[in-house]
C-alpha positions as CSV (number, residue, x, y, z in Angstrom):
1,M,-46.0,-187.0,-151.9
2,R,-46.7,-183.3,-152.9
3,L,-45.3,-181.9,-156.1
4,L,-42.2,-179.7,-155.9
5,T,-42.4,-176.2,-157.0
6,R,-40.1,-175.3,-159.9
7,M,-37.8,-173.4,-157.6
8,E,-37.6,-176.3,-155.2
9,E,-36.8,-178.7,-158.0
10,I,-34.0,-176.3,-159.3
11,L,-32.6,-176.0,-155.7
12,L,-32.7,-179.8,-155.2
13,I,-30.9,-180.4,-158.5
14,S,-28.4,-177.7,-157.7
15,I,-27.7,-179.3,-154.2
16,W,-27.3,-182.7,-155.8
17,R,-24.9,-181.3,-158.5
18,L,-22.8,-179.5,-155.9
19,G,-22.3,-182.5,-153.7
20,D,-20.0,-181.7,-150.8
21,N,-19.8,-178.1,-151.8
22,A,-23.5,-177.2,-151.4
23,Y,-24.0,-174.3,-149.1
24,G,-26.0,-170.9,-149.4
25,I,-23.7,-169.1,-151.7
26,T,-22.6,-171.9,-154.0
27,I,-26.3,-173.0,-154.2
28,R,-27.4,-169.5,-155.2
29,E,-24.5,-169.3,-157.8
30,E,-25.8,-172.6,-159.3
31,V,-29.3,-171.3,-159.5
32,D,-28.1,-168.2,-161.1
33,R,-26.2,-170.2,-163.7
34,V,-29.0,-172.5,-164.6
35,T,-31.7,-170.0,-164.7
36,G,-29.6,-167.2,-166.4
37,E,-30.9,-164.7,-163.8
38,E,-29.4,-163.3,-160.6
39,W,-31.2,-164.4,-157.5
40,P,-30.7,-162.4,-154.2
41,L,-29.2,-164.8,-151.5
42,G,-32.2,-163.9,-149.4
43,A,-34.6,-165.3,-151.9
44,V,-33.0,-168.7,-151.8
45,Y,-33.0,-169.3,-148.0
46,P,-36.8,-169.5,-147.5
47,Y,-36.9,-172.4,-150.0
48,L,-33.9,-174.1,-148.5
49,S,-35.7,-173.8,-145.1
50,R,-38.9,-175.3,-146.6
51,L,-37.1,-178.1,-148.1
52,H,-35.3,-178.8,-144.8
53,K,-38.6,-178.8,-142.9
54,G,-40.2,-181.0,-145.5
55,G,-37.4,-183.6,-145.1
56,Y,-36.1,-183.2,-148.6
57,V,-32.6,-182.0,-147.5
58,R,-30.6,-182.3,-144.3
59,T,-28.1,-179.8,-143.1
60,I,-24.6,-180.3,-141.8
61,T,-22.6,-177.6,-139.9
62,S,-19.0,-177.5,-141.2
63,R,-16.1,-176.6,-139.0
64,S,-15.2,-173.1,-138.6
65,T,-12.2,-171.9,-140.6
66,P,-9.8,-168.9,-140.3
67,E,-10.6,-167.9,-143.9
68,R,-14.2,-167.3,-142.9
69,G,-13.3,-165.4,-139.7
70,G,-14.0,-168.4,-137.6
71,R,-17.5,-168.9,-138.9
72,H,-18.9,-172.2,-140.1
73,K,-20.9,-173.1,-143.2
74,I,-24.3,-174.7,-143.3
75,L,-24.0,-177.5,-145.8
76,Y,-27.1,-179.0,-147.5
77,R,-27.5,-182.7,-148.5
78,L,-30.3,-184.5,-150.4
79,T,-32.2,-187.0,-148.4
80,G,-33.9,-190.1,-149.7
81,A,-37.2,-188.2,-149.8
82,G,-35.6,-185.4,-151.8
83,Q,-34.2,-187.9,-154.4
84,E,-37.7,-189.5,-154.6
85,A,-39.3,-186.1,-155.0
86,L,-36.9,-185.2,-157.9
87,A,-37.6,-188.6,-159.6
88,E,-41.4,-187.9,-159.3
89,A,-40.9,-184.4,-160.6
90,R,-38.9,-185.7,-163.6
91,Q,-41.7,-188.2,-164.4
92,V,-44.4,-185.5,-164.1
93,N,-42.3,-183.1,-166.5
94,Q,-41.8,-185.9,-169.0
95,R,-45.6,-186.8,-168.9
96,T,-46.5,-183.1,-169.2
97,W,-44.4,-182.7,-172.3
98,D,-45.6,-185.9,-174.0
99,G,-47.1,-185.1,-177.3
100,V,-45.9,-181.5,-177.5
101,S,-44.1,-180.8,-180.7
102,V,-40.8,-179.0,-180.5
103,V,-41.8,-177.4,-183.8
104,A,-44.4,-175.5,-181.8
105,F,-41.6,-173.4,-180.1
106,R,-40.3,-171.8,-183.2
107,K,-38.8,-168.3,-182.6
108,P,-41.1,-165.5,-183.8
109,A,-40.1,-163.8,-187.0
């Protein structure tokens, strides 16, 4: 299994956290919230497409609604492969940080 990029990891966690409400705009809002930066919606979709092609997420087309002018939403769900990739990313992150002292991250004076 290949390692996820940091952005892929953030997106998969966001999709997992959002559950049944994971679609483009809500995913981007969650990414904005956790990174503290505003991401253009267009910057998120290529990653979502890559995750879909890689089998880490699946898409579901919602029913169209009058509130959306008859348009539907593309909802994202984690697959088993996506969950496994996140578990592996977490293990790699933990091993990477092993032995690093938090004291080393003191704010400069």
